[in-house]
C-alpha positions in Angstrom: 4.7 98.5 -101.7 5.6 99.8 -98.2 8.2 102.6 -98.2 10.4 101.4 -95.3 12.5 104.6 -95.5 9.3 106.7 -95.0 8.3 104.5 -92.1 11.6 105.0 -90.4 11.4 108.8 -90.9 7.9 108.8 -89.5 9.0 106.7 -86.5 12.0 109.0 -85.9 9.7 112.0 -86.0 7.4 110.4 -83.4 10.3 109.6 -81.1 11.6 113.2 -81.4 8.2 114.6 -80.5 8.0 112.3 -77.5 11.6 113.1 -76.5 10.8 116.8 -76.5 7.8 116.2 -74.3 10.0 114.3 -71.9 12.5 117.1 -71.8 9.8 119.7 -71.2 8.4 117.6 -68.4 11.9 117.0 -67.0 12.7 120.7 -67.0 9.5 121.6 -65.2 10.2 118.8 -62.6 13.7 119.9 -62.1 12.5 123.5 -61.4 9.9 122.1 -59.0 12.5 120.3 -56.9 14.5 123.5 -56.5 11.5 125.8 -55.8 9.9 123.5 -53.3 13.0 123.7 -51.2 13.4 127.4 -51.7 9.9 128.2 -50.5 10.6 126.2 -47.3 13.7 128.2 -46.7 12.1 131.6 -47.5 8.8 130.7 -45.7 7.0 131.8 -48.8 3.4 130.7 -48.9 2.7 132.5 -52.2 5.6 130.7 -53.8 4.5 127.4 -52.3 1.0 127.8 -53.8 2.7 128.4 -57.2 4.6 125.1 -56.9 1.3 123.3 -56.1 -0.4 124.9 -59.1 2.5 124.1 -61.6 2.2 120.4 -60.7 -0.9 120.3 -62.9 1.2 120.9 -66.0 3.5 118.0 -65.1 0.5 115.7 -64.8 -0.9 116.9 -68.1 2.4 116.2 -69.8 2.5 112.7 -68.5 -0.9 112.1 -69.9 0.1 113.5 -73.3 3.2 111.3 -73.4 1.2 108.2 -72.5 -1.2 109.0 -75.3 1.6 109.5 -77.8 3.2 106.3 -76.8 0.0 104.3 -77.2 -0.5 105.9 -80.7 3.1 105.0 -81.7 2.8 101.4 -80.5 -0.4 100.9 -82.4 0.7 102.7 -85.6 4.4 101.7 -85.9 4.5 98.4 -84.0 8.2 98.8 -83.1 10.4 95.9 -82.1 13.7 95.3 -80.3 15.5 98.5 -79.3 12.9 100.7 -80.9 10.3 99.1 -78.7 12.5 99.6 -75.6 12.9 103.2 -76.5 9.1 103.7 -76.7 8.3 101.8 -73.5 11.1 103.5 -71.6 9.6 107.0 -72.1 6.4 105.9 -70.4 8.3 104.7 -67.3 10.5 107.9 -67.3 7.4 110.0 -67.5 5.9 108.0 -64.6 9.0 108.7 -62.5 9.0 112.4 -63.3 5.3 112.6 -62.4 6.0 111.1 -59.0 8.9 113.5 -58.4 6.5 116.3 -59.2 4.0 115.0 -56.7 6.7 114.9 -54.0 7.7 118.5 -54.8 4.0 119.5 -54.6 3.6 117.7 -51.2 6.7 119.5 -49.9 5.3 122.8 -50.9 2.2 122.0 -48.8 4.4 121.1 -45.9 6.2 124.4 -46.3 2.9 126.2 -46.0 2.0 124.2 -42.8 5.1 125.3 -41.0 5.6 128.8 -42.5 5.1 130.5 -39.1 6.7 127.8 -36.9 10.2 128.6 -35.4 13.2 127.2 -37.3 14.5 123.9 -36.2 18.3 124.1 -36.3 19.6 124.3 -39.9 17.2 121.7 -41.2 15.9 124.0 -44.0 19.4 124.5 -45.3 20.2 120.8 -45.2 16.9 120.1 -47.1 18.0 122.6 -49.8 21.3 120.8 -50.2 19.5 117.5 -50.5 17.2 119.0 -53.1 20.1 120.4 -55.1 21.8 117.0 -55.1 18.6 115.4 -56.5 18.1 118.2 -59.0 21.7 117.7 -60.3 21.1 114.0 -60.5 17.9 114.6 -62.6 19.6 117.0 -64.9 22.4 114.5 -65.6 19.9 111.6 -65.8 18.0 113.5 -68.6 21.3 114.2 -70.3 22.1 110.5 -70.2 18.7 109.8 -71.7 19.2 112.2 -74.6 22.8 111.2 -75.4 22.4 107.5 -74.7 25.3 107.8 -72.3 25.6 104.6 -70.3 28.5 105.8 -68.1 26.7 108.9 -67.1 23.5 106.9 -66.3 25.6 104.5 -64.1 27.2 107.5 -62.3 23.8 109.1 -61.5 22.6 105.7 -60.1 25.5 105.6 -57.7 25.0 109.2 -56.5 21.7 108.4 -55.0 23.6 107.0 -52.0 24.8 110.5 -51.1 21.2 111.7 -50.9 20.4 108.8 -48.6 23.3 109.7 -46.3 22.2 113.3 -46.0 18.7 112.1 -45.2 20.1 109.8 -42.4 22.0 112.7 -40.8 19.0 115.0 -40.9 16.8 112.2 -39.6 18.9 111.9 -36.5 19.3 115.6 -36.1 15.5 116.2 -36.1 14.9 113.4 -33.7 17.4 115.0 -31.3 15.6 118.4 -31.6 12.3 116.7 -30.8 13.6 114.9 -27.7 15.3 118.1 -26.4 12.3 120.4 -26.8 8.7 119.3 -27.3 7.9 122.6 -29.1 10.0 121.2 -32.0 7.9 118.1 -32.4 5.3 119.4 -34.8 7.6 121.3 -37.2 10.2 118.5 -37.0 7.7 116.0 -38.1 6.8 118.1 -41.1 10.5 118.4 -41.9 11.0 114.7 -41.6 8.3 114.1 -44.2 9.9 116.7 -46.5 13.3 115.0 -46.1 11.8 111.6 -46.9 10.0 113.0 -49.9 13.3 114.3 -51.3 15.0 111.0 -50.6 12.2 109.3 -52.6 12.8 111.8 -55.4 16.3 110.5 -55.6 15.0 106.9 -55.8 12.8 107.9 -58.8 15.7 109.6 -60.5 17.6 106.3 -60.0 14.6 104.6 -61.7 14.9 106.9 -64.6 18.6 106.1 -65.3 18.0 102.4 -64.8 15.5 102.7 -67.7 18.2 104.5 -69.7 20.5 101.6 -69.0 17.8 99.2 -70.1 17.2 101.1 -73.4 20.9 101.0 -74.2 21.8 97.4 -73.1 18.5 95.6 -73.2 18.9 94.7 -69.5 18.3 96.3 -66.2 21.3 96.5 -63.8 21.7 93.2 -62.0 23.2 94.6 -58.8 21.0 96.2 -56.2 21.0 99.9 -56.3 23.3 101.3 -53.6 21.2 102.4 -50.6 22.4 104.5 -47.7 19.0 105.0 -45.9 19.2 103.2 -42.6 16.6 105.4 -40.8 14.3 102.4 -40.5 16.8 100.9 -38.0 17.7 104.1 -36.2 17.3 104.2 -32.4 18.1 107.2 -30.3 18.1 106.8 -26.6 17.7 109.7 -24.1 21.1 108.8 -22.7 22.6 109.7 -26.2 21.5 113.3 -25.9 23.4 115.7 -23.6 21.2 118.0 -21.4 20.8 121.6 -22.6 23.8 123.7 -22.0 26.2 120.8 -21.9 28.5 119.4 -24.6 
């Protein structure tokens, strides 16, 4: 006779182990978001190299989580909400891994422009963007642990703020490039960094949408709020005042 209570206890233990791996992965990813912005601000090549190296641990954790999930699916054969909980962690891990990749890529960009002259206050704006995404991720992981539907929905909405910061920086950097050709190369790197951070916010949104799915059994029906209109931006020379003029 199958001991159902024992099976439930074993499944709960499996979920707890996977949840702890997700939280370890999330904590590392959150730190990578912050540090990849800091090394850009500090022009710290050694710190950037450390960010790049730490990404290997995030990749290893994703692989470990995927392996655990496959084992649980084969051994426990969960159904209904239990199945959603198991599948969701794979998707959350995938989003965390992509965020880690973006942080690693930003560290590489930081190394590429470490000796270039600053472009306005772009580095400071990028740090604020990164902090916003970092806060979103922290709250998104809290929503996952607590099963907090309201918090997950709140994080989803906050992605629009990151998009708006990206739009402002996009236009600022284009202006710097048009005013002074010496700013073109570092500004292009900074634009890629900004886009990477904006994409990090999208992946955090993906995480909380999976949290919502786990709780309700459905993904949000409405399109996620998006404020990134850079694809449609057009800046004409006549929009930029000559140097020395307001």
